[in-house]
Phi, psi and omega in degrees: 000137180295134171275173188283355173258006186299313186293313180296318181296314180297320179294321176298320178299336181258017172096359180271110190262346185224091186255127176255135174262142183224134173213165179232160176223144173101010184296324186260004181290159175269347183213158179084172184281167163266131186239133176238151176231145174240132183224132169250116177274161183282349175086356185244357189267177174265107186253017185304328182285342184284113183224171174309126184303331180294337183270358184255150175287160181300323184288325178293317178299318180297315180300312181290325175299320177296317180296318180297315178301324184282321192255339184296149172301322177195151172208159179203157181245141169227139179218152181230132187285166180296329180292320179288321176308310181297326184281324188245352181087160192288328179295309179297323178297321180295314178298321179296317177299320178295314178298319177302317182299312180298316180291338180273354179299133180287348177239131180281120178287155172257358174202144179237130173254125184241139178290122169096313188207156174293138185254115180283159171083014175271152178278001182222164181296156185217146175233124173269131182240111179298130185064033186296331181289349174252003184232001181215129176300319182296314179294318177302315180299318177298321180294325179290316181293320178296318183294316180292322177298311183293317179305318180294322177298317180293324176293323174295321179297326182300332179292330178274336183225064188294340185292340184265348181064038181298334179286349176251319182263352179054028175091356182279163188277060177289160177308316180294324177294319179296322177296320177294322177298318181292328182277313186259344185079174185283155171258181186285352177266003177274155178271103189287350178268359186264137173300137184107339176266121188307134173087008183257166180296137180296339180272004179291208172068161185192150176265145179178192182269000000 
C-alpha cells in the first residue's frame, strides 16, 4: 500500500524537485467563498501529522497551519467569491481558485498534485489524485491551510451577520442555518444559485467539503 509520501518521493526520483499540493475548502457551503491553497514542502521534514483537514480537530488544524506557513518552501491562497460562484458555477469557481493559488506561489513548481481531479489551465504539469488529501503530504498540507483560512474568514463574516451562525456552521447547510435562512432570507454572502437558499433554482447546490 502506498504511504502518503509516495507521490512526492517518486516524483523527486524522476527529477521533479518542486512539487506543489493543491486542495480546496468550501465547495459545498451555502455561503462564503471557495478557498484553495497551494503548498510546496521542502521534502525533508517529518510530515506524519499532515492529514486530511476534516479528520483533525480545530486546534490541531490551527497549530499545523502555523507550522506549514512557517516551514513550507512556499504556500499561497486563491479564493473566489460567492458572486462569482453564482455567475460561473461552483466547479469552474473551484478550478479558478486552485489556479490562482498555484499562480500566486512565489516559487514556480515543476509538478502540481491536485486533490480529486486533473486541473486544466495550469502553466505546469498536473496530476489529479482521488482522495489526495489522505494520500499526499503536500495535498494534506494544502487542505489544512485552506480550511484554516476559510474558517477564519467565516468567523469574521459572522460578526456582520450573526443571525446565520457562520462562526459555527462555516456557511454549510446545517439545520440551524437553514432555519435562519427560512426566517431571515439570504444575505449578500449567500450563494444564490445553491439549493437550500430561499428563492433559488432547485438544480443549484453541490456536495463538497
